[in-house]
N, C-alpha and C positions, 0 to 999 in steps of 0.2 A: 498636499502633504496628507498623511493619514491621519485620522483622528483616534486616539487611544480609547475614546469612550464609546466607539461604536459597538452597537450590540449585535449578536449573532441572531439573526431571525429563528424563531421557534421552529418552524417547518425545517429549516437547515439542521438544526439541532437534532431533531427527531429522526430525520433521515440519516445523518451521520451516525448516531448511536445504533439505529437498525443496521447500517452497513456493516458494524462490528460483530453480529450475531454469528455470521459464519466462521470468523476468525475463532470466537469462543466454542461454537459447537464442534467445528473440527478438531481444535486442540483438546476439548473434552473427550471426545471419541478416541483421538489417538492416544492420550495419556491414561484414560480411566476406564475404557471400553473393554470388553472380552478380547482376547487376541484376534479372533476372527473379524472384528470390526474396526480395529486399529486402521487397518489399511485404507478404509472408506474414510476415516478421520483425517488421515493424512493427504488422502486425495482432495476432500473438501477443502482443507487448509491450503494447499498448493494451488488448486485451481481458483479459489476466491482470490488468493494473494494476485495470481496473474491478471486476473479481471479488474480488481481494483487498481493495479499499476497500470493497465490500459486506460482505464477511466481517468486517472490522474494525468497521464500525458495527454489525453483529450482535452481535459480542462485547462491545461497549461497551453495547448496550441489554441484553444478557443479564447484564451484570455490575451495571446499574442496577436490573433486575427482581429480582435474587437478593439484594438487601440485605434486612435484617429491617426497614426502615424503608418507608412508602410512597415508590413511585418518583418521582423528581423530573421533572417534565414537560419542563423545560428541558433536563436531560441526554438524556432519550429524543429530544426534538426534534434536538437537536445529533447524536446517534447516526445519525439518518437523513441528515444532510448528506453524509456521507462515500459512500454508496451513490449518492446523488443526483449528487454532484460526479462521480463515476466514470462513472455512465451519461451525463451531460451531456457530459463530455470525449470519450467514445467515440463518441456519436452526433451530438452538437452540432458537433464539430470539422468533419465532412465538410459538414453541412448549413450551417454559418455561413461555409464556405470557409476555415477555419484551417489552416494546414500543420501538419506534424509537429512544428515547434519549438515552437508553442503547445500542442498537445495533451500532448508529453512534458513540458513545463514545468509544465503544469497538474497533471499526475499527480505529478510530483516535488514540488510544492507541497503538494498534498493530503496526500500522504505524510508530509511533515514537519510539517503541522499536526495531523495525527493522532498522530503521535509526541508532539508538545509536550503535547497533551491527556492522552496516556496516561501519560507518565512523571510528570506532576504530580498524578495521580489517586491517591487513596487506595483505590479500590476494586480487589479482586483480590487475587491472592497476592504476596507480598513479592518474588519473583523477577521479577515481570512487567515492571517499568521497564527492568531490564538486558537482559531477553530483548527486548522491543520495540526497544530501541536498537540491538542487533546486526542484528535482522531488518530493521528501516528502513534501516540502512546498507546492507545487502546489496541491497536493492531500489533503493535510491538508486544505487547503483554501477552496476547494469544500466541504469536510466533515464538516467544521466549519460553513459555512454558512447553511448548512442543518441542524447542530445541533441547530443552533440560531432559526430555523424555527420549529423545532421539540420541543424545550423549550417553544415556545410561544403557541403552540396547546393546 
């Protein structure tokens, strides 16, 4: 059973906060930069979102493989959905003619779905749900600023 008082290691916090930097840098460029730099900001935001969804899927697969029991095929398969979703949103958006609103909304939804899975999981350290909640909220803030900008364009 998890202990509610388990502390997130300081190194994990630092790396988690640093992982949010591209979300905010991309959103800031997309929302506030001159028109010629806005596509760069959107590209940074979407590419970093795809990278982070891939990372989260890898973490989930690693937690599944690290159990003392045989890995569950369902969980391993679901772990692959987040990198596939990230890649699909990054590449599929332009291929299907979807605008930034759809891509940003898709990434936001994918992060929230991963968060729901992570906070309900019993795998991993006891501090993981609290940590994932704060990091997901941080990523969602950057995506939400960009979504508001995309809706007004």
